[in-house]
PyMOL Python script that loads the backbone (N, CA, C, O; Angstrom):
from pymol import cmd

cmd.read_pdbstr("""\
ATOM      1  N   MET A   1     -12.679  -4.205   9.208  1.00  0.00           N
ATOM      2  CA  MET A   1     -11.463  -3.436   8.955  1.00  0.00           C
ATOM      3  C   MET A   1     -10.406  -3.830   9.980  1.00  0.00           C
ATOM      4  O   MET A   1     -10.728  -4.191  11.112  1.00  0.00           O
ATOM      5  N   SER A   2      -9.180  -3.758   9.584  1.00  0.00           N
ATOM      6  CA  SER A   2      -8.080  -4.174  10.437  1.00  0.00           C
ATOM      7  C   SER A   2      -7.705  -3.080  11.436  1.00  0.00           C
ATOM      8  O   SER A   2      -8.229  -1.967  11.395  1.00  0.00           O
ATOM      9  N   HIS A   3      -6.797  -3.425  12.319  1.00  0.00           N
ATOM     10  CA  HIS A   3      -6.255  -2.476  13.287  1.00  0.00           C
ATOM     11  C   HIS A   3      -5.552  -1.356  12.532  1.00  0.00           C
ATOM     12  O   HIS A   3      -4.829  -1.635  11.575  1.00  0.00           O
ATOM     13  N   PRO A   4      -5.740  -0.080  12.934  1.00  0.00           N
ATOM     14  CA  PRO A   4      -5.168   1.031  12.171  1.00  0.00           C
ATOM     15  C   PRO A   4      -3.645   1.049  12.080  1.00  0.00           C
ATOM     16  O   PRO A   4      -3.096   1.715  11.203  1.00  0.00           O
ATOM     17  N   LYS A   5      -2.951   0.335  12.962  1.00  0.00           N
ATOM     18  CA  LYS A   5      -1.485   0.333  12.936  1.00  0.00           C
ATOM     19  C   LYS A   5      -0.914  -0.974  12.385  1.00  0.00           C
ATOM     20  O   LYS A   5       0.285  -1.227  12.498  1.00  0.00           O
ATOM     21  N   GLN A   6      -1.768  -1.796  11.794  1.00  0.00           N
ATOM     22  CA  GLN A   6      -1.322  -3.068  11.244  1.00  0.00           C
ATOM     23  C   GLN A   6      -0.450  -2.835  10.021  1.00  0.00           C
ATOM     24  O   GLN A   6      -0.823  -2.079   9.124  1.00  0.00           O
ATOM     25  N   LEU A   7       0.700  -3.478   9.982  1.00  0.00           N
ATOM     26  CA  LEU A   7       1.622  -3.343   8.848  1.00  0.00           C
ATOM     27  C   LEU A   7       1.518  -4.554   7.936  1.00  0.00           C
ATOM     28  O   LEU A   7       1.271  -5.671   8.390  1.00  0.00           O
ATOM     29  N   ILE A   8       1.709  -4.317   6.641  1.00  0.00           N
ATOM     30  CA  ILE A   8       1.763  -5.421   5.688  1.00  0.00           C
ATOM     31  C   ILE A   8       3.069  -5.323   4.904  1.00  0.00           C
ATOM     32  O   ILE A   8       3.540  -4.230   4.591  1.00  0.00           O
ATOM     33  N   CYS A   9       3.638  -6.470   4.597  1.00  0.00           N
ATOM     34  CA  CYS A   9       4.904  -6.519   3.869  1.00  0.00           C
ATOM     35  C   CYS A   9       4.639  -6.411   2.364  1.00  0.00           C
ATOM     36  O   CYS A   9       3.489  -6.431   1.923  1.00  0.00           O
ATOM     37  N   LYS A  10       5.699  -6.299   1.598  1.00  0.00           N
ATOM     38  CA  LYS A  10       5.593  -6.138   0.144  1.00  0.00           C
ATOM     39  C   LYS A  10       4.860  -7.315  -0.499  1.00  0.00           C
ATOM     40  O   LYS A  10       4.057  -7.122  -1.412  1.00  0.00           O
ATOM     41  N   LYS A  11       5.130  -8.515  -0.034  1.00  0.00           N
ATOM     42  CA  LYS A  11       4.480  -9.699  -0.599  1.00  0.00           C
ATOM     43  C   LYS A  11       2.971  -9.649  -0.371  1.00  0.00           C
ATOM     44  O   LYS A  11       2.196  -9.949  -1.280  1.00  0.00           O
ATOM     45  N   GLU A  12       2.552  -9.274   0.828  1.00  0.00           N
ATOM     46  CA  GLU A  12       1.125  -9.151   1.133  1.00  0.00           C
ATOM     47  C   GLU A  12       0.503  -8.011   0.323  1.00  0.00           C
ATOM     48  O   GLU A  12      -0.626  -8.123  -0.155  1.00  0.00           O
ATOM     49  N   LEU A  13       1.240  -6.929   0.178  1.00  0.00           N
ATOM     50  CA  LEU A  13       0.747  -5.767  -0.566  1.00  0.00           C
ATOM     51  C   LEU A  13       0.477  -6.124  -2.019  1.00  0.00           C
ATOM     52  O   LEU A  13      -0.578  -5.785  -2.556  1.00  0.00           O
ATOM     53  N   THR A  14       1.415  -6.802  -2.654  1.00  0.00           N
ATOM     54  CA  THR A  14       1.233  -7.134  -4.068  1.00  0.00           C
ATOM     55  C   THR A  14       0.102  -8.142  -4.273  1.00  0.00           C
ATOM     56  O   THR A  14      -0.498  -8.179  -5.348  1.00  0.00           O
ATOM     57  N   LYS A  15      -0.198  -8.955  -3.267  1.00  0.00           N
ATOM     58  CA  LYS A  15      -1.364  -9.846  -3.352  1.00  0.00           C
ATOM     59  C   LYS A  15      -2.653  -9.054  -3.213  1.00  0.00           C
ATOM     60  O   LYS A  15      -3.648  -9.355  -3.873  1.00  0.00           O
ATOM     61  N   LEU A  16      -2.638  -8.046  -2.358  1.00  0.00           N
ATOM     62  CA  LEU A  16      -3.828  -7.239  -2.094  1.00  0.00           C
ATOM     63  C   LEU A  16      -4.134  -6.293  -3.246  1.00  0.00           C
ATOM     64  O   LEU A  16      -5.293  -6.151  -3.636  1.00  0.00           O
ATOM     65  N   VAL A  17      -3.114  -5.646  -3.796  1.00  0.00           N
ATOM     66  CA  VAL A  17      -3.297  -4.608  -4.805  1.00  0.00           C
ATOM     67  C   VAL A  17      -3.173  -5.154  -6.228  1.00  0.00           C
ATOM     68  O   VAL A  17      -3.741  -4.578  -7.156  1.00  0.00           O
ATOM     69  N   LYS A  18      -2.458  -6.227  -6.412  1.00  0.00           N
ATOM     70  CA  LYS A  18      -2.269  -6.862  -7.730  1.00  0.00           C
ATOM     71  C   LYS A  18      -1.448  -6.016  -8.696  1.00  0.00           C
ATOM     72  O   LYS A  18      -1.616  -6.119  -9.911  1.00  0.00           O
ATOM     73  N   TYR A  19      -0.560  -5.180  -8.161  1.00  0.00           N
ATOM     74  CA  TYR A  19       0.392  -4.426  -8.962  1.00  0.00           C
ATOM     75  C   TYR A  19       1.780  -4.986  -8.698  1.00  0.00           C
ATOM     76  O   TYR A  19       2.033  -5.560  -7.639  1.00  0.00           O
ATOM     77  N   SER A  20       2.663  -4.822  -9.647  1.00  0.00           N
ATOM     78  CA  SER A  20       4.049  -5.217  -9.420  1.00  0.00           C
ATOM     79  C   SER A  20       4.678  -4.252  -8.422  1.00  0.00           C
ATOM     80  O   SER A  20       4.205  -3.128  -8.253  1.00  0.00           O
ATOM     81  N   SER A  21       5.741  -4.693  -7.767  1.00  0.00           N
ATOM     82  CA  SER A  21       6.420  -3.814  -6.815  1.00  0.00           C
ATOM     83  C   SER A  21       7.014  -2.597  -7.518  1.00  0.00           C
ATOM     84  O   SER A  21       7.107  -1.527  -6.916  1.00  0.00           O
ATOM     85  N   GLN A  22       7.417  -2.739  -8.781  1.00  0.00           N
ATOM     86  CA  GLN A  22       7.948  -1.614  -9.543  1.00  0.00           C
ATOM     87  C   GLN A  22       6.861  -0.570  -9.804  1.00  0.00           C
ATOM     88  O   GLN A  22       7.113   0.631  -9.711  1.00  0.00           O
ATOM     89  N   HIS A  23       5.666  -1.029 -10.127  1.00  0.00           N
ATOM     90  CA  HIS A  23       4.566  -0.089 -10.381  1.00  0.00           C
ATOM     91  C   HIS A  23       4.154   0.611  -9.086  1.00  0.00           C
ATOM     92  O   HIS A  23       3.862   1.807  -9.094  1.00  0.00           O
ATOM     93  N   ILE A  24       4.131  -0.114  -7.995  1.00  0.00           N
ATOM     94  CA  ILE A  24       3.819   0.493  -6.693  1.00  0.00           C
ATOM     95  C   ILE A  24       4.834   1.578  -6.379  1.00  0.00           C
ATOM     96  O   ILE A  24       4.459   2.656  -5.917  1.00  0.00           O
ATOM     97  N   ALA A  25       6.103   1.316  -6.620  1.00  0.00           N
ATOM     98  CA  ALA A  25       7.149   2.313  -6.370  1.00  0.00           C
ATOM     99  C   ALA A  25       6.933   3.560  -7.229  1.00  0.00           C
ATOM    100  O   ALA A  25       7.125   4.679  -6.755  1.00  0.00           O
ATOM    101  N   ARG A  26       6.535   3.372  -8.492  1.00  0.00           N
ATOM    102  CA  ARG A  26       6.264   4.523  -9.363  1.00  0.00           C
ATOM    103  C   ARG A  26       5.087   5.346  -8.837  1.00  0.00           C
ATOM    104  O   ARG A  26       5.137   6.576  -8.819  1.00  0.00           O
ATOM    105  N   LEU A  27       4.024   4.651  -8.407  1.00  0.00           N
ATOM    106  CA  LEU A  27       2.868   5.361  -7.856  1.00  0.00           C
ATOM    107  C   LEU A  27       3.235   6.120  -6.584  1.00  0.00           C
ATOM    108  O   LEU A  27       2.802   7.255  -6.389  1.00  0.00           O
ATOM    109  N   GLU A  28       4.036   5.493  -5.717  1.00  0.00           N
ATOM    110  CA  GLU A  28       4.498   6.163  -4.495  1.00  0.00           C
ATOM    111  C   GLU A  28       5.270   7.436  -4.840  1.00  0.00           C
ATOM    112  O   GLU A  28       5.029   8.494  -4.260  1.00  0.00           O
ATOM    113  N   LYS A  29       6.182   7.325  -5.773  1.00  0.00           N
ATOM    114  CA  LYS A  29       7.020   8.461  -6.166  1.00  0.00           C
ATOM    115  C   LYS A  29       6.173   9.604  -6.710  1.00  0.00           C
ATOM    116  O   LYS A  29       6.500  10.774  -6.509  1.00  0.00           O
ATOM    117  N   ALA A  30       5.080   9.265  -7.400  1.00  0.00           N
ATOM    118  CA  ALA A  30       4.182  10.265  -7.971  1.00  0.00           C
ATOM    119  C   ALA A  30       3.174  10.787  -6.939  1.00  0.00           C
ATOM    120  O   ALA A  30       2.373  11.668  -7.251  1.00  0.00           O
ATOM    121  N   GLY A  31       3.208  10.247  -5.712  1.00  0.00           N
ATOM    122  CA  GLY A  31       2.269  10.678  -4.680  1.00  0.00           C
ATOM    123  C   GLY A  31       0.875  10.107  -4.857  1.00  0.00           C
ATOM    124  O   GLY A  31      -0.095  10.671  -4.350  1.00  0.00           O
ATOM    125  N   GLN A  32       0.763   8.992  -5.574  1.00  0.00           N
ATOM    126  CA  GLN A  32      -0.537   8.397  -5.873  1.00  0.00           C
ATOM    127  C   GLN A  32      -0.785   7.091  -5.129  1.00  0.00           C
ATOM    128  O   GLN A  32      -1.730   6.367  -5.442  1.00  0.00           O
ATOM    129  N   PHE A  33       0.050   6.791  -4.158  1.00  0.00           N
ATOM    130  CA  PHE A  33      -0.087   5.555  -3.382  1.00  0.00           C
ATOM    131  C   PHE A  33       0.488   5.821  -1.992  1.00  0.00           C
ATOM    132  O   PHE A  33       1.412   6.623  -1.856  1.00  0.00           O
ATOM    133  N   PRO A  34      -0.043   5.159  -0.952  1.00  0.00           N
ATOM    134  CA  PRO A  34       0.496   5.354   0.401  1.00  0.00           C
ATOM    135  C   PRO A  34       1.995   5.062   0.459  1.00  0.00           C
ATOM    136  O   PRO A  34       2.489   4.132  -0.179  1.00  0.00           O
ATOM    137  N   LYS A  35       2.693   5.865   1.224  1.00  0.00           N
ATOM    138  CA  LYS A  35       4.144   5.707   1.336  1.00  0.00           C
ATOM    139  C   LYS A  35       4.505   4.548   2.251  1.00  0.00           C
ATOM    140  O   LYS A  35       3.812   4.252   3.224  1.00  0.00           O
ATOM    141  N   ARG A  36       5.605   3.909   1.911  1.00  0.00           N
ATOM    142  CA  ARG A  36       6.115   2.789   2.703  1.00  0.00           C
ATOM    143  C   ARG A  36       6.813   3.297   3.960  1.00  0.00           C
ATOM    144  O   ARG A  36       7.254   4.444   4.027  1.00  0.00           O
ATOM    145  N   LEU A  37       6.901   2.423   4.943  1.00  0.00           N
ATOM    146  CA  LEU A  37       7.657   2.680   6.167  1.00  0.00           C
ATOM    147  C   LEU A  37       8.922   1.839   6.109  1.00  0.00           C
ATOM    148  O   LEU A  37       8.858   0.641   5.835  1.00  0.00           O
ATOM    149  N   ARG A  38      10.041   2.439   6.358  1.00  0.00           N
ATOM    150  CA  ARG A  38      11.300   1.699   6.398  1.00  0.00           C
ATOM    151  C   ARG A  38      11.448   1.129   7.802  1.00  0.00           C
ATOM    152  O   ARG A  38      11.546   1.878   8.774  1.00  0.00           O
ATOM    153  N   LEU A  39      11.464  -0.194   7.907  1.00  0.00           N
ATOM    154  CA  LEU A  39      11.568  -0.874   9.199  1.00  0.00           C
ATOM    155  C   LEU A  39      13.006  -1.228   9.534  1.00  0.00           C
ATOM    156  O   LEU A  39      13.357  -1.386  10.703  1.00  0.00           O
ATOM    157  N   GLY A  40      13.815  -1.350   8.535  1.00  0.00           N
ATOM    158  CA  GLY A  40      15.212  -1.709   8.705  1.00  0.00           C
ATOM    159  C   GLY A  40      15.937  -1.462   7.402  1.00  0.00           C
ATOM    160  O   GLY A  40      15.365  -0.934   6.449  1.00  0.00           O
ATOM    161  N   GLN A  41      17.183  -1.842   7.367  1.00  0.00           N
ATOM    162  CA  GLN A  41      17.992  -1.592   6.177  1.00  0.00           C
ATOM    163  C   GLN A  41      17.402  -2.254   4.933  1.00  0.00           C
ATOM    164  O   GLN A  41      17.437  -1.672   3.849  1.00  0.00           O
ATOM    165  N   ASN A  42      16.864  -3.456   5.080  1.00  0.00           N
ATOM    166  CA  ASN A  42      16.331  -4.200   3.936  1.00  0.00           C
ATOM    167  C   ASN A  42      14.870  -4.594   4.109  1.00  0.00           C
ATOM    168  O   ASN A  42      14.416  -5.572   3.516  1.00  0.00           O
ATOM    169  N   ARG A  43      14.133  -3.838   4.918  1.00  0.00           N
ATOM    170  CA  ARG A  43      12.747  -4.226   5.201  1.00  0.00           C
ATOM    171  C   ARG A  43      11.843  -3.004   5.158  1.00  0.00           C
ATOM    172  O   ARG A  43      12.122  -1.988   5.795  1.00  0.00           O
ATOM    173  N   VAL A  44      10.754  -3.114   4.398  1.00  0.00           N
ATOM    174  CA  VAL A  44       9.753  -2.050   4.339  1.00  0.00           C
ATOM    175  C   VAL A  44       8.371  -2.656   4.561  1.00  0.00           C
ATOM    176  O   VAL A  44       8.175  -3.864   4.424  1.00  0.00           O
ATOM    177  N   ALA A  45       7.421  -1.793   4.905  1.00  0.00           N
ATOM    178  CA  ALA A  45       6.039  -2.220   5.094  1.00  0.00           C
ATOM    179  C   ALA A  45       5.129  -1.028   4.845  1.00  0.00           C
ATOM    180  O   ALA A  45       5.595   0.108   4.763  1.00  0.00           O
ATOM    181  N   TRP A  46       3.851  -1.283   4.727  1.00  0.00           N
ATOM    182  CA  TRP A  46       2.845  -0.256   4.530  1.00  0.00           C
ATOM    183  C   TRP A  46       1.795  -0.400   5.618  1.00  0.00           C
ATOM    184  O   TRP A  46       1.556  -1.498   6.120  1.00  0.00           O
ATOM    185  N   LEU A  47       1.170   0.713   5.979  1.00  0.00           N
ATOM    186  CA  LEU A  47       0.053   0.654   6.911  1.00  0.00           C
ATOM    187  C   LEU A  47      -1.146   0.085   6.163  1.00  0.00           C
ATOM    188  O   LEU A  47      -1.576   0.638   5.151  1.00  0.00           O
ATOM    189  N   GLU A  48      -1.671  -1.005   6.658  1.00  0.00           N
ATOM    190  CA  GLU A  48      -2.774  -1.677   5.980  1.00  0.00           C
ATOM    191  C   GLU A  48      -3.984  -0.762   5.838  1.00  0.00           C
ATOM    192  O   GLU A  48      -4.656  -0.786   4.807  1.00  0.00           O
ATOM    193  N   ALA A  49      -4.271   0.042   6.853  1.00  0.00           N
ATOM    194  CA  ALA A  49      -5.426   0.950   6.798  1.00  0.00           C
ATOM    195  C   ALA A  49      -5.277   1.965   5.669  1.00  0.00           C
ATOM    196  O   ALA A  49      -6.260   2.289   5.003  1.00  0.00           O
ATOM    197  N   GLU A  50      -4.057   2.474   5.439  1.00  0.00           N
ATOM    198  CA  GLU A  50      -3.841   3.428   4.348  1.00  0.00           C
ATOM    199  C   GLU A  50      -4.051   2.766   2.992  1.00  0.00           C
ATOM    200  O   GLU A  50      -4.624   3.370   2.086  1.00  0.00           O
ATOM    201  N   VAL A  51      -3.594   1.539   2.853  1.00  0.00           N
ATOM    202  CA  VAL A  51      -3.778   0.808   1.591  1.00  0.00           C
ATOM    203  C   VAL A  51      -5.260   0.512   1.380  1.00  0.00           C
ATOM    204  O   VAL A  51      -5.761   0.645   0.263  1.00  0.00           O
ATOM    205  N   GLU A  52      -5.962   0.115   2.427  1.00  0.00           N
ATOM    206  CA  GLU A  52      -7.399  -0.147   2.313  1.00  0.00           C
ATOM    207  C   GLU A  52      -8.155   1.118   1.941  1.00  0.00           C
ATOM    208  O   GLU A  52      -9.091   1.067   1.144  1.00  0.00           O
ATOM    209  N   ASN A  53      -7.759   2.257   2.510  1.00  0.00           N
ATOM    210  CA  ASN A  53      -8.389   3.532   2.153  1.00  0.00           C
ATOM    211  C   ASN A  53      -8.133   3.863   0.689  1.00  0.00           C
ATOM    212  O   ASN A  53      -9.027   4.355   0.000  1.00  0.00           O
ATOM    213  N   TRP A  54      -6.923   3.599   0.209  1.00  0.00           N
ATOM    214  CA  TRP A  54      -6.573   3.829  -1.189  1.00  0.00           C
ATOM    215  C   TRP A  54      -7.484   2.994  -2.096  1.00  0.00           C
ATOM    216  O   TRP A  54      -7.973   3.488  -3.112  1.00  0.00           O
ATOM    217  N   ILE A  55      -7.706   1.743  -1.730  1.00  0.00           N
ATOM    218  CA  ILE A  55      -8.593   0.858  -2.505  1.00  0.00           C
ATOM    219  C   ILE A  55     -10.017   1.396  -2.465  1.00  0.00           C
ATOM    220  O   ILE A  55     -10.687   1.440  -3.497  1.00  0.00           O
ATOM    221  N   GLU A  56     -10.488   1.805  -1.296  1.00  0.00           N
ATOM    222  CA  GLU A  56     -11.846   2.346  -1.162  1.00  0.00           C
ATOM    223  C   GLU A  56     -12.043   3.590  -2.034  1.00  0.00           C
ATOM    224  O   GLU A  56     -13.111   3.777  -2.616  1.00  0.00           O
ATOM    225  N   GLU A  57     -11.025   4.431  -2.123  1.00  0.00           N
ATOM    226  CA  GLU A  57     -11.095   5.621  -2.990  1.00  0.00           C
ATOM    227  C   GLU A  57     -11.295   5.211  -4.447  1.00  0.00           C
ATOM    228  O   GLU A  57     -12.072   5.837  -5.168  1.00  0.00           O
ATOM    229  N   ARG A  58     -10.599   4.167  -4.879  1.00  0.00           N
ATOM    230  CA  ARG A  58     -10.765   3.691  -6.248  1.00  0.00           C
ATOM    231  C   ARG A  58     -12.166   3.131  -6.465  1.00  0.00           C
ATOM    232  O   ARG A  58     -12.767   3.347  -7.518  1.00  0.00           O
ATOM    233  N   LEU A  59     -12.684   2.416  -5.478  1.00  0.00           N
ATOM    234  CA  LEU A  59     -14.040   1.876  -5.586  1.00  0.00           C
ATOM    235  C   LEU A  59     -15.069   3.000  -5.666  1.00  0.00           C
ATOM    236  O   LEU A  59     -16.034   2.909  -6.426  1.00  0.00           O
ATOM    237  N   ALA A  60     -14.867   4.057  -4.885  1.00  0.00           N
ATOM    238  CA  ALA A  60     -15.789   5.189  -4.899  1.00  0.00           C
ATOM    239  C   ALA A  60     -15.786   5.895  -6.263  1.00  0.00           C
ATOM    240  O   ALA A  60     -16.831   6.338  -6.741  1.00  0.00           O
ATOM    241  N   LYS A  61     -14.613   5.994  -6.879  1.00  0.00           N
ATOM    242  CA  LYS A  61     -14.506   6.627  -8.199  1.00  0.00           C
ATOM    243  C   LYS A  61     -15.183   5.786  -9.287  1.00  0.00           C
ATOM    244  O   LYS A  61     -15.669   6.315 -10.286  1.00  0.00           O
ATOM    245  N   ARG A  62     -15.203   4.488  -9.075  1.00  0.00           N
ATOM    246  CA  ARG A  62     -15.800   3.577 -10.053  1.00  0.00           C
ATOM    247  C   ARG A  62     -17.311   3.794 -10.148  1.00  0.00           C
ATOM    248  O   ARG A  62     -17.887   3.717 -11.234  1.00  0.00           O
ATOM    249  N   ASP A  63     -17.940   4.059  -9.024  1.00  0.00           N
ATOM    250  CA  ASP A  63     -19.395   4.204  -8.973  1.00  0.00           C
ATOM    251  C   ASP A  63     -19.826   5.572  -9.371  1.00  0.00           C
ATOM    252  O   ASP A  63     -21.022   5.863  -9.382  1.00  0.00           O
TER     253      ASP A  63
END
""", "prot")
cmd.dss("prot")
cmd.show_as("cartoon", "prot")
cmd.util.cbc("prot")
cmd.orient("prot")
């Protein structure tokens, strides 16, 4: 597992989750995905640990 404060950018996120950025935004708005951190006017990122936990929750539901 990665460092708990490790940030990932949108490009890395979409490779990890395999959702479009538009779908991720919809899930965030619905409270079904970890919220992004605004790093600057045109830059956002997500906590990698939160995204990994989100994936683990889906894996647990599968079994």
